[in-house]
N, C-alpha and C positions, 0 to 999 in steps of 0.2 A: 371241918377242921383242915388246917393247912400244915403239912409237915415239911420242914426244911432241914437238910443235913449239911452242915458246914464241913467241907473237906479240909483236912489238916496237912495234906501233902505240901511241903514248902515250894514245890515247883508250880503250884497253882496260885493264881492271883488271889489276894485276900477276899474280895467280895464274891468270888465265883462260887456259887453254891449249886449242889446237885439237888434239883427239885424233883421229887418223885410223884407220888399220888397226891393230888391236891383237890380240894373241894371246888366244885364249879356248879353253878345253877343251871338247871334245865337239861343237862346231859349227864348227870351223875358225876363220876370222877373224871379227872383229866390226868394223863400221863405224859410228861414232857421228856422227850429223849433228845440229848444233845450229842451230835456227832463231833468228835474232836480228835486232833492229833497234837499232843503237847510235848514240848521239850524246852529246857532252858536255853533258847537260842534267840538270835537277834529279833526275829519275828515269829510269832506263833500263828500257824495257819490252821484253821478249822475248815474242812471241806464245805463248800457252799453251792456247788453245782456238779452234776454228773453229766459227762459227755458220752456220746456214742462211740467215739474213737477207741478201739481196743487198747492201743498204746497208752492213751490218757487214763483209761480205767485201771491200768496196771500200776499206776503210780502209787507211791506210799500213802499220802494223805487220803486219796480216794478209797483205797482198800480199808483204811481205818474207819472212814465215815460209813462205808457200805456195811461194815461189820456192826457198827453201832445201830444203824437203822434196821438191819436185818434182825437184830436181837429185839428191838422194839416191836417189829412186826410179828415176831414169834411169841411175844409175851402173852400169857393167858390172863387177860384183864377184862372180864365181861362188863358191859355197861360203862365203858370207860372211853373217853375221847382221847385219841392219840395225836399228839402234836410233835413233829420232828423239827427241832431247832437247828437249822444249818447256820451256825454262828460264825461270823468273821472274827478277826483278831479283837478280843475284848481288852480295852485299855483302861487301866486305873493307875493311881500313883503309889500303890502298895509296894513295899519292898519285896524283891524276888519275883515280881511279875514281868510281863513282856515289856511294858512301857519302861519299867525300871532298868531293864537290860538295854533297851534302845537309848535311853537318856544317859546311861553310863558311858556308852560309846561316844555320844555327842559331847559330853563334858570332857572327855579325854582327847577330843579333836579327831576321833575316828568315825564320826557319824556321817560318812559320805555315802555315795551310791554303792549298791551291792550288784556286782556284775556290770551289765551295761546300763542298769537303772531304768530300763523301759518296762519291766514287769510291774503289773498293777498290784497294789495292796488294798484289800478290802478290810475295813476296820469298823468298830463301833465303840463309842464311849460307854463306860460302865453304867452311867446314869440311864442312858437310853436302853441298854440291854435289860436292866432291871425293870424299867418302865414298860418295855415291850413284853417281857414275860408276864408282868401283871396284866397288861392289856389282853394278852392271849388267854390267860386264865379266865378273865371276865367275859370274853367274847365266845359264846357257845357255838358260834358258827365256824370258828377257827379249828381246822383239823388238817392232818397231813403235813407235808413238808413246807416250811417257810424259811426264807432267808432273813437272818438277823444281822444286818449290815447297814452302815450309814449310806445315804444315797450319793455319796461323793467319793468313790474310790479314786486313788491317785497312782501315777507311776512312782516307783521307788525313789527316783531322783527328786521329784517334787515333794514327796512325802517327807523325806529326810531334810530337804531344804527348809520346809515349813517348821519342822521340829527344831532345827538349828536356830531359826529366826526367833522362835518362841523362847528358847533358852538364852539367846544372845550370844551364840557361838558363831563367829564369822566363817570358820573353816571346818571342813570335815574330810579327812582322807578317805578315798574310796577303797573298796575291797574287791579284788579281782576274783574270778572263779576259782583259781587254784588256792587263793587264801581262804576262801569259804570252804573248799574241800578239806583243807587241813583243820580248820576250826570245827567243821562238822564231825570229822573223825575223832578229834579230842573230846568233843561233847557228846559223842555217840548218838548223833542225830543225822538228818538227811539235808543236803543242800537244796533239795527240791522244795523244802519248806520256806526257803528264802528266795530262790530264783524263779519259782513258778509264778506265772502271771494269773491273778484271780481278780477279774473285774465283775463284781457282784453287786446287784442292786436289790433293795427290798420291795419288789413289785407288789406282793400280796399285802404287806403291811401298809404301804402307801395307798393302795386301792381301797383298803379297809378303813382308812381314815386316821391311821396312826401318825402323829406329828413328832418329829425328832427335836430334842432340845439342842443337840449338837450335830447338825446335818453336814457341816463342812469341817475338814481336818484342821485348818489353821486356828479356828476358834477353839476347837477341842484341845489342840496342843497347848495353846495359851492357858487354858483352864487347868490342865494337868500339871504343867510346869509351875504355875502359881501355887498349886496345892502342895507340890513337892517342896517349894521354897518356904511355905508356911507351916510345914511339919507333917505333910501327907495326910491331912484331915479329909 
């Protein structure tokens, strides 16, 4: 049996589901734990790597991710395969999601660079996220921590330029650090979620033979924009 709990929190993107104990052949049950830091902000960052630097480890998203993974490690789940999903920004056309927030900025001419624009954004298309989760459930050798991110992370400047091109918006006003500080204060979140560079690749997925439907951001952006125009299907 496979049990799926649909989260109703409007801050979560529509198809994002918390998947708990799931049936898996060969190794009994599988427990998928997703480390996440979510707020309704221009980009949602979910921790995808842990560094040894103490200052880095003290940052907001890292602390959230470490707490998620520690809880999974401490869970009493005998004969259960544990998989830690270190997921990048999951992008879908659903209203209220991260992509919806980004696109709203682009449509208003505000989808320029954030800060200096050199910070990397790791992301994954919703279709590839779902396919990757299904692949992990069916792969009895998959265990421990895995990065769920497209193999093509981009600097913020290039990421937003590709999104503007996909929507057909020729301009995008940039946001300086102080503007982001004000916005983060009003939204009760952290600028670190926007300004921190995260260049993550799905090494274990690729090595295991997983193939992405949307490995590059421009193609993914065109698909998501087209679905928004067609009614967000």
